[in-house]
C-alpha positions as CSV (number, residue, x, y, z in Angstrom):
1,M,183.2,-211.8,230.0
2,V,182.3,-210.3,233.4
3,G,185.9,-210.9,234.6
4,R,187.3,-208.7,231.8
5,G,184.6,-206.1,232.5
6,A,185.5,-206.1,236.2
7,V,189.1,-205.4,235.4
8,A,188.0,-202.3,233.4
9,D,185.4,-201.4,236.0
10,P,186.0,-202.8,239.5
11,F,182.6,-201.7,240.6
12,L,180.8,-203.6,237.8
13,A,179.3,-206.3,240.1
14,R,177.8,-203.6,242.4
15,R,176.3,-201.8,239.4
16,I,174.8,-205.1,238.0
17,R,173.3,-205.9,241.5
18,A,171.8,-202.4,241.7
19,L,170.3,-202.7,238.2
20,A,168.9,-206.2,239.0
21,A,167.3,-204.7,242.1
22,G,165.7,-202.0,240.1
23,Q,167.8,-199.2,241.5
24,S,169.2,-196.5,239.4
25,V,172.9,-196.4,238.7
26,A,174.7,-193.1,238.8
27,A,176.3,-192.1,235.5
28,D,178.9,-190.0,237.4
29,R,182.0,-192.1,237.6
30,S,184.1,-189.6,239.6
31,L,182.9,-191.1,242.9
32,D,184.0,-194.5,241.7
33,W,187.4,-193.1,240.7
34,R,187.9,-191.8,244.2
35,R,187.0,-195.2,245.6
36,L,189.4,-196.8,243.2
37,L,192.4,-194.7,244.2
38,P,193.2,-196.8,247.4
39,L,192.8,-200.0,245.3
40,L,195.3,-198.6,242.8
41,A,197.7,-197.9,245.7
42,S,197.3,-201.4,247.1
43,Y,197.8,-203.0,243.7
44,W,200.9,-200.9,243.0
45,Q,202.4,-201.8,246.4
46,Q,201.7,-205.5,246.0
47,V,203.1,-205.5,242.4
48,C,206.3,-203.7,243.7
49,A,206.7,-206.4,246.4
50,K,206.1,-209.4,244.2
51,V,207.7,-208.7,240.8
52,S,211.0,-207.2,239.6
53,A,211.3,-203.5,239.5
54,R,211.8,-203.8,235.8
55,Q,208.4,-205.5,235.4
56,A,206.3,-203.5,237.9
57,P,205.5,-200.5,235.8
58,G,204.3,-202.6,233.0
59,R,201.8,-204.4,235.3
60,L,200.3,-201.1,236.4
61,K,200.1,-199.9,232.8
62,L,198.1,-203.0,231.8
63,W,195.5,-202.3,234.5
64,L,195.4,-198.6,233.7
65,A,194.9,-199.4,230.0
66,A,191.9,-201.4,230.9
67,L,190.5,-198.8,233.3
68,R,190.7,-196.2,230.5
69,R,187.6,-197.6,229.0
70,T,185.4,-196.5,232.0
71,H,187.4,-193.8,233.7
72,G,188.7,-190.6,232.1
73,E,191.0,-190.1,235.1
74,A,192.7,-193.5,234.3
75,D,193.4,-192.3,230.8
76,A,195.2,-189.2,232.1
77,L,197.1,-191.3,234.6
78,F,198.0,-193.9,231.9
79,L,199.3,-191.2,229.6
80,A,201.4,-189.8,232.5
81,V,203.1,-193.1,233.3
82,R,203.2,-194.6,229.8
83,S,206.8,-193.7,229.1
84,L,208.1,-194.3,232.6
85,C,210.2,-197.4,233.4
86,E,211.4,-196.7,237.0
87,V,209.4,-197.6,240.1
88,D,210.3,-194.3,241.8
89,Q,209.1,-192.3,238.9
90,V,205.8,-194.1,238.6
91,S,205.3,-193.8,242.3
92,R,205.8,-190.0,242.1
93,V,203.3,-189.7,239.3
94,L,200.7,-191.8,241.1
95,V,201.0,-189.5,244.2
96,Q,200.6,-186.5,241.9
97,H,197.4,-188.0,240.6
98,G,195.9,-188.6,244.1
99,V,196.8,-192.2,244.6
100,P,197.4,-192.5,248.4
101,L,200.7,-194.4,248.4
102,Q,202.6,-195.2,251.6
103,S,206.3,-194.4,251.6
104,S,207.3,-198.1,251.2
105,A,206.2,-198.2,247.5
106,S,208.5,-195.4,246.4
């Protein structure tokens, strides 16, 4: 159960640790989203390197669909890439949404 939760919220373990230590957990997820952007970039670049160009967009869409539960920004990004099937198109949209891609992924 925690594994699926961590897919939707990569900072879940940190949040659980903080709660267990009696610390307050910030409800503002915008900082978490900014921390997540480099992880999205790394994931996208690794997916592009390891799976076919035809399958890569689908892998990203799966993760974004899970992230939508905890991050409104992921919802907007998912909607922007949902209909795209080409790696170059997806890469452009990711950059437009602030994902810091290196030129090798496009």
